[in-house]
C-alpha positions as CSV (number, residue, x, y, z in Angstrom):
1,M,-20.5,16.6,-13.0
2,A,-17.6,14.2,-12.3
3,T,-14.4,14.1,-14.3
4,A,-12.4,11.0,-15.0
5,H,-8.9,10.2,-13.8
6,T,-7.0,7.3,-15.3
7,V,-4.9,5.5,-12.7
8,E,-1.2,5.3,-13.1
9,Q,1.3,3.0,-11.3
10,G,1.6,4.2,-7.7
11,D,-1.8,5.9,-7.5
12,C,-4.2,5.2,-4.8
13,I,-7.5,6.9,-3.8
14,E,-5.7,8.9,-1.0
15,S,-3.1,10.3,-3.4
16,I,-5.7,11.2,-6.0
17,A,-7.9,12.9,-3.5
18,F,-5.0,14.8,-2.0
19,E,-4.0,16.2,-5.4
20,R,-7.6,17.3,-6.1
21,G,-8.4,18.7,-2.7
22,F,-10.8,16.1,-1.5
23,F,-11.1,13.8,1.5
24,W,-10.5,10.3,0.1
25,E,-13.9,9.0,1.3
26,T,-15.6,11.6,-0.9
27,I,-14.1,10.1,-4.1
28,W,-14.2,6.5,-3.0
29,D,-17.9,6.7,-2.0
30,H,-19.0,8.6,-5.1
31,P,-21.9,6.8,-6.8
32,R,-20.0,6.7,-10.1
33,N,-17.2,4.7,-8.5
34,R,-19.4,1.9,-7.3
35,E,-18.1,-0.6,-9.8
36,L,-14.5,0.3,-8.9
37,R,-15.3,-0.2,-5.2
38,E,-16.8,-3.6,-5.9
39,A,-13.9,-4.7,-8.1
40,R,-11.0,-3.4,-6.0
41,K,-12.4,-3.7,-2.5
42,S,-9.6,-1.5,-1.1
43,P,-8.9,2.2,-1.9
44,N,-5.2,1.5,-1.5
45,V,-5.0,-1.1,-4.3
46,L,-5.8,0.2,-7.8
47,R,-4.7,-1.2,-11.2
48,P,-3.1,1.1,-13.8
49,G,-5.8,1.9,-16.3
50,D,-8.6,1.9,-13.7
51,V,-10.9,5.0,-14.1
52,V,-11.7,7.0,-11.0
53,H,-14.5,9.5,-11.2
54,I,-13.8,12.9,-9.5
55,P,-16.7,15.0,-8.4
56,D,-16.7,18.8,-8.7
57,L,-15.2,20.7,-5.7
58,R,-17.8,22.6,-3.6
59,E,-17.0,25.9,-2.0
60,K,-17.2,26.2,1.8
61,W,-17.4,29.5,3.6
62,V,-16.4,30.0,7.2
63,E,-17.1,33.2,9.2
64,C,-14.0,34.5,11.0
65,A,-13.2,37.7,12.9
66,T,-11.0,40.2,11.2
67,N,-7.6,41.3,12.4
68,R,-7.0,37.9,14.1
69,R,-4.9,34.9,13.1
70,H,-6.9,31.7,12.2
71,V,-5.6,28.2,11.6
72,F,-7.4,25.8,9.3
73,R,-6.4,22.1,9.3
74,L,-7.3,19.7,6.4
75,R,-8.6,16.4,7.8
76,G,-7.4,13.2,6.3
77,V,-3.8,14.3,5.8
78,P,-1.2,12.7,6.1
79,S,-1.5,9.1,5.1
80,M,-0.2,6.3,7.4
81,L,2.6,3.9,6.4
82,S,2.4,0.6,8.3
83,V,4.9,-2.1,7.7
84,I,5.7,-5.5,9.3
85,V,9.3,-6.3,8.8
86,R,10.1,-10.0,8.3
87,I,13.4,-11.2,6.7
88,D,14.1,-14.8,5.9
89,D,10.9,-15.7,7.8
90,E,12.2,-14.0,10.9
91,V,10.0,-11.2,12.3
92,K,12.2,-8.3,13.3
93,A,10.5,-7.5,16.6
94,D,11.9,-4.8,18.9
95,T,14.6,-3.9,16.3
96,P,16.1,-0.4,15.7
97,Y,15.4,1.1,12.3
98,V,15.8,4.3,10.2
99,L,13.1,5.1,7.7
100,D,13.7,7.7,5.0
101,V,10.5,8.7,3.0
102,D,11.3,11.2,0.3
103,G,14.0,12.8,2.4
104,K,12.1,12.8,5.7
105,R,13.8,10.7,8.3
106,F,12.2,8.6,11.1
107,E,14.0,6.6,13.7
108,G,12.6,4.1,16.2
109,R,12.2,0.4,17.1
110,T,9.7,-2.0,15.7
111,D,7.1,-3.3,18.1
112,G,6.6,-6.9,19.3
113,D,5.1,-7.9,16.0
114,G,7.8,-6.3,13.9
115,R,5.6,-3.4,12.9
116,L,6.4,0.2,12.4
117,K,3.9,3.0,11.6
118,H,4.5,6.6,10.5
119,P,2.4,9.3,9.0
120,I,3.6,10.2,5.5
121,S,2.5,12.5,2.7
122,P,-0.1,11.0,0.3
123,R,2.4,12.0,-2.5
124,A,5.2,9.7,-1.2
125,R,6.3,7.1,-3.7
126,R,9.7,5.7,-2.4
127,A,11.1,4.9,0.9
128,T,14.3,3.3,2.3
129,L,14.3,1.3,5.4
130,L,17.5,0.5,7.3
131,I,16.7,-2.3,9.8
132,G,19.0,-3.5,12.5
133,E,22.4,-2.1,13.5
134,G,26.0,-2.7,12.9
135,E,27.1,-5.5,10.6
136,T,23.6,-7.0,10.7
137,R,21.9,-3.9,9.4
138,E,19.9,-4.5,6.1
139,A,18.6,-1.9,3.6
140,L,15.2,-2.4,2.1
141,E,13.7,-0.3,-0.7
142,L,9.9,0.3,-0.5
143,A,7.9,1.2,-3.5
144,L,4.8,2.9,-2.1
145,G,1.5,2.2,-3.8
146,D,3.0,-0.1,-6.5
147,V,1.3,-3.4,-5.6
148,D,-1.3,-4.4,-8.1
149,P,-4.6,-6.1,-7.1
150,V,-4.3,-9.7,-5.9
151,E,-6.5,-10.7,-8.9
152,D,-3.6,-9.9,-11.2
153,I,-0.6,-12.3,-11.5
154,S,1.7,-9.2,-11.0
155,G,-0.2,-8.5,-7.7
156,V,0.4,-12.1,-6.5
157,Q,4.1,-11.9,-7.5
158,A,4.5,-8.6,-5.6
159,R,3.0,-10.0,-2.4
160,L,5.0,-13.2,-2.5
161,N,8.2,-11.3,-3.1
162,N,7.4,-9.0,-0.2
163,L,6.7,-12.0,2.1
164,G,10.0,-13.6,1.2
165,F,8.7,-16.2,-1.3
166,H,10.9,-15.1,-4.2
167,C,9.3,-15.5,-7.6
168,G,11.4,-13.2,-9.8
169,E,10.2,-10.1,-11.7
170,E,6.6,-8.9,-11.3
171,D,5.9,-9.4,-15.0
172,G,2.4,-11.0,-14.8
173,E,3.7,-14.3,-16.2
174,L,2.8,-17.6,-14.5
175,D,6.1,-19.5,-14.8
176,P,7.7,-22.4,-12.9
177,L,9.4,-20.0,-10.5
178,L,6.1,-18.5,-9.5
179,E,4.4,-21.9,-9.2
180,Q,7.1,-23.0,-6.8
181,A,6.7,-19.8,-4.7
182,I,3.0,-20.4,-4.6
183,T,3.5,-24.0,-3.5
184,D,6.0,-22.9,-0.8
185,F,3.5,-20.3,0.4
186,Q,0.6,-22.8,0.5
187,A,2.7,-25.4,2.4
188,R,3.8,-22.8,4.9
189,H,0.3,-21.7,5.7
190,G,-1.5,-25.0,5.8
191,L,-3.1,-24.9,2.3
192,E,-3.0,-27.7,-0.3
193,P,0.4,-27.2,-2.0
194,S,-0.9,-27.4,-5.5
195,G,0.9,-24.4,-7.0
196,E,-2.4,-23.1,-8.3
197,L,-3.8,-19.7,-7.7
198,D,-7.2,-20.6,-6.1
199,E,-9.4,-18.2,-4.1
200,A,-8.1,-19.7,-0.8
201,T,-4.5,-18.8,-1.7
202,R,-5.4,-15.3,-2.8
203,A,-7.4,-14.7,0.4
204,R,-4.5,-15.9,2.5
205,L,-2.1,-13.7,0.6
206,L,-4.2,-10.7,1.3
207,A,-4.4,-11.7,5.0
208,E,-0.6,-12.2,5.3
209,H,0.4,-9.2,3.3
210,G,-2.2,-6.8,4.7
211,G,-3.9,-5.6,1.5
């Protein structure tokens, strides 16, 4: 029978599955998680307090020859970090960067869309990105898995802040600063600049932010 896991900030289905020894699809597609799938749509965006049902582990036996070395590889690990870097509405295309994820260092250049991609551990929670070089280099702190669903005010705030429409703390409060950020976002993307959180605005936020 399934056990229940209460989601904490930073959890996602991949990290929960990794800790329990599952492929993430096994947990996400479990029949008892149907309502969660319908509510959240994405396994990467959960709300603290959500309940995820975890099935029992099943044993798997594999026949192997004795006195020989065998390698078993777990599918689905690691996770993939994908980020598009845009600062002050400027996409940082073909720009050198240094990415540090829990002490593991990656170096490279963003692609023509300003994107960088690296495999990371499902346990990773924090990363530091140094983008550019010399006096123009900027440091960005990344909180991995900390974005709430877009249905929540805090999820809207997080996405707007990440996209450069600064709206202050992600406290779940709809205040004048957030309304102005929403208006600016709507105007930038061809929506009616009402300052209201309608479905069209939430959908565009998801499209621009990538989940």
